[in-house]
C-alpha positions as CSV (number, residue, x, y, z in Angstrom):
1,X,15.7,47.8,59.9
2,X,16.6,47.4,63.6
3,X,14.3,46.8,66.5
4,X,15.6,47.8,69.9
5,X,13.9,47.1,73.2
6,X,14.4,49.7,75.9
7,X,14.7,48.2,79.3
8,X,15.7,50.6,82.1
9,X,18.7,49.8,84.1
10,X,19.7,51.1,87.5
11,X,23.4,51.3,87.0
12,X,25.3,52.8,84.1
13,X,28.5,51.1,84.9
14,X,26.9,47.7,84.7
15,X,25.9,48.3,81.0
16,X,29.0,50.0,79.8
17,X,30.6,46.8,78.2
18,X,27.3,45.8,76.6
19,X,26.7,49.2,75.0
20,X,30.3,49.3,73.8
21,X,29.9,45.9,72.1
22,X,26.7,47.1,70.5
23,X,28.4,50.2,69.1
24,X,31.4,48.2,67.9
25,X,29.1,45.8,66.0
26,X,27.3,48.6,64.3
27,X,30.6,50.4,63.4
28,X,31.9,47.2,61.9
29,X,28.7,46.8,59.8
30,X,28.9,50.3,58.5
31,X,32.6,49.8,57.5
32,X,31.8,46.4,55.8
33,X,29.0,47.9,53.8
34,X,31.1,50.9,52.8
35,X,28.5,53.3,54.1
36,X,29.3,56.8,55.0
37,X,29.1,57.7,58.6
38,X,30.5,56.9,61.9
39,X,28.9,56.1,65.2
40,X,30.1,58.6,67.8
41,X,30.0,57.7,71.4
42,X,29.3,60.7,73.5
43,X,29.7,59.9,77.2
44,X,28.5,62.6,79.5
45,X,30.7,62.9,82.6
46,X,28.0,62.6,85.2
47,X,30.5,62.9,88.0
48,X,31.1,66.5,86.9
49,X,27.6,67.1,88.1
50,X,27.8,65.1,91.3
51,X,25.4,62.5,90.0
52,X,25.6,59.0,91.4
53,X,25.7,55.7,89.4
54,X,22.0,55.2,89.9
55,X,20.2,56.6,86.9
56,X,17.8,59.5,87.4
57,X,16.0,62.1,85.3
58,X,19.0,64.4,85.9
59,X,21.2,62.0,84.0
60,X,18.8,62.2,81.1
61,X,19.0,66.0,81.2
62,X,22.8,65.9,81.2
63,X,22.7,63.5,78.2
64,X,20.4,65.9,76.2
65,X,22.6,68.9,77.0
66,X,25.7,66.9,75.9
67,X,24.1,65.8,72.7
68,X,22.9,69.3,71.8
69,X,26.3,70.8,72.5
70,X,27.9,68.2,70.3
71,X,25.5,68.8,67.4
72,X,25.8,72.6,67.7
73,X,29.6,72.2,67.6
74,X,29.4,70.3,64.3
75,X,27.6,73.1,62.5
76,X,29.7,75.1,60.1
């Protein structure tokens, strides 16, 4: 079980290292426990949509579209 507290941030760049460390720890735990699966980091390219570093609802929309495109591409 994992408990995660969501705390909004104003800048994506300021949290990049922290989020990468979080993903690395989980990936290591999955490998040590010989569990199937892999954590995939999908990083939307917000600059392609002329979005600033200050997070808005538009960033959320781009993230959802990126996730759906990824999941649909994984279907056989």
